[in-house]
N, C-alpha and C positions, 0 to 999 in steps of 0.2 A: 732365291736370291739373295742372301745372305752368303750366299758358297762362292755367288760370281763374282765380288772383289778379290779374295785370296788366289781363285782361280786367272783372273788377269793380271795379279802379281807375278804368281808362278810363270807365265810363256810372256811377259812383256820386253824381253830381252833375246828371246828367240825368233830368229827371221822368218820363220814361219807364221808368223800373230803381227804384226805392224800396226792390225787395230786395235790390240790392248791399250796400247799407250794412251790414242785418242779418246777410249772408252773410260780408262781410269782418271784424262785428265774433266772427263764431263763428272766422275764421280766427286773431285775436289771440289767443283764447282757446286754440288749439292751438299757439299762435308759445310762450305762456309755461308747456309743458309739455314732460313728457317727448320728446313724440312731436315738436316741434320746437328751437327753441333749444340744451333739454339732454338733447337724443338723442343716442345714444354713436355716431354714424355719421357722420363726419365729410362726407360730402356732404349729408347730411338737415339739418344742423348749418349748414353753409354755404349751402343756398336757403333754411332759414329767414331766416337772418342777411341775406342778398342781401334778399327781399322786406318784414321789417319796415324794410328804410334804405327804398325804395323807398315804402311806406307813412308811411310817419314824413314824406319830403321831402315826398310828394303832400297830406297832413295840415299841415304848416306852408305848403305853396304857397297850398292852400284857404284857410286862414288869415288869410292875409296879404289876399288876392285877397277875400273877406268884409268884411275889414276897410276896404275901402277904398268898397264896396257898402255900406254899415252904413247910414247915412242914408239910403240908396233905397229898403233895403228895407225899415226902419221908416216911411217915407214911406205906401209902398206899404202895410203892414199898415194905419195909420193910418186911410186913405183907404179901403182895405176896408173896414174898421168902421165908418167914418162913412154909408157907402154901404149896408151893410149894415139889414135888414130887422130890428125888436125884437126878434120872437121867432123870428129867424133863429139866433140865440147863446145857449146856453147860460147861463144865469149863474153863472159861471167868477169868480169871489173874486181867486185867484191871477193876477195880468199877463200871468208866463212861457206858461200853461193858456190865458189868450184868444187870446195871440196863434199858440198852434199851434193852436187850434182855427181860427184864419181862412186860418193858412194851409194845412192837411189841405183846407178849405174849396174856397182857390183849385185847389190840387193836384187837387183833384176837379174842377171844372171845366173844368180846362184839359184835362186825361183828356177827358172826355167831347166834349170838343170834338173833338178828336184820330180821338176813335175816329168820331164822325159824318160827319168829313172823308173816312176810309179805309173809309167800311164797303163802299163798290164796286170799292173796291181789290184786286188778286190780289197782293201781296203779304201779310207779316208782321206790318205794323205794327196789323192790327185787331185783331189777337189777343193784342199786345203789350202795346196802351193799355188794353183789356178787363179780359187779369188785372192791369195796375199797379192799375186803379182799384178792383178785388175788394182788393187786396192794401191801399190805402192807407182803404179802409174798414176792414178788418181790422183794422188797425193803433190806427184811431179807437178802435173799439170795446175794443180792448183796450188801451190808454189811458184810458177813461173807465170801465174796472170796476177797473183799475189805484188808479186816483187816486181813487176811491168808497171802496174797502176799506183802503185805507190809511192813511186816517183812525181807523180801527181802533173798537172798542164797537157802536153803534148805527148809523155809517155804510157797513154792509154793504150791499151788494145785496140783498132777497129775492131767491126764483125768479123773483115773478112782475113783478119789476122787469127782473131780467135778459132774461127773456121778453120786455117790452118793447121794450128796449134791442135786441136781437136784430130784432125787427122791422123798429125804426126803420131802424139801419141796413142792413137788407135794400132797405129803401125806398128810403133814398140812393145805395146802389146803383146799384137799378133805374131810376133819377131821372136824364132831359136835363133837366132844369130847373139854373139858376145854384142852389146849397148856399147863401147870403147873402144869396138875393133876386135879383128883377131889375137891379135896379137897377147890379149889380156890374160888367154888360158894358161899361158906360160906360165904366169903367176902362181899357180894349181892352190889358192888357196882354201884352209879346211874349215870344216864347219867350226872351229874354238875360235878360228879369227874372223868367221864371221860375227857370230856371238859381240867378239870382243868390239866390232865395227860398229851392231847396232848400237850396244852398251855407251858407247863414247858419245852417240847421237841420240841416244835418249835423256844421256845426264848435262847433255851441254844445250838440251832442248826446254822447250815452254814448262815440260812437268819437274826436269832435274834439277832447271834453274829455282823452282818452287818451294824445294827442303828450307829455306829460313822460313817461310809463308804458313806451313803445316807445324813448323817448332813453332812458331807463334800462337796458333790458332790452337794447339795445346796445351799450350801455358796460358794464356786466356780463360779455357773448357776448367780448369782448373782449379783458374784462381775464383769462377764462378762458382766452381760447386765448393768452394772453402766460403764461400761469403753465407 
């Protein structure tokens, strides 16, 4: 179990491991509880401090890397939106939601291509990319439902609308065609560019935004130890 956080840190920016960020967020919740930094056992507390420090340092380094590639990422997202079919993108008013949808679509296309190329291989990469694709589709479905229901009032999805969304995302998961249309293939994104897109998404998300809170926890843990 002690090796799992380190493994998650090692793969969290890789397109093939989108679940790593979710699991790291679960770990951070444990860190802030009596089972982590506030534990009565000194060994558990020390291990929690060490992991918090590793996570904080990694997120700060990733934030710096994301800042350095921000212009490239913005250009990639704009190029993808320009190349996308008009009906491929849902009508999303908020710019950040539109960027998120484009990024997820590019992510799915990358995983579909990786899955296809490894279909005849004997290693585990085929099952990994298939599982990652299912996870990204589920994440997209969850984000769509959450964003709609958050509006309150009549904005909440009906059972019929929810069923339709489930069917749409199931088709999306099973499809081997580019999510945003065939013209997206002309972008010919490299794996390094996909890593930059994932890093941009993670740093701008809840985990990356929590860097300040993690630093605060470390300071509080050090203050308790000094007393």
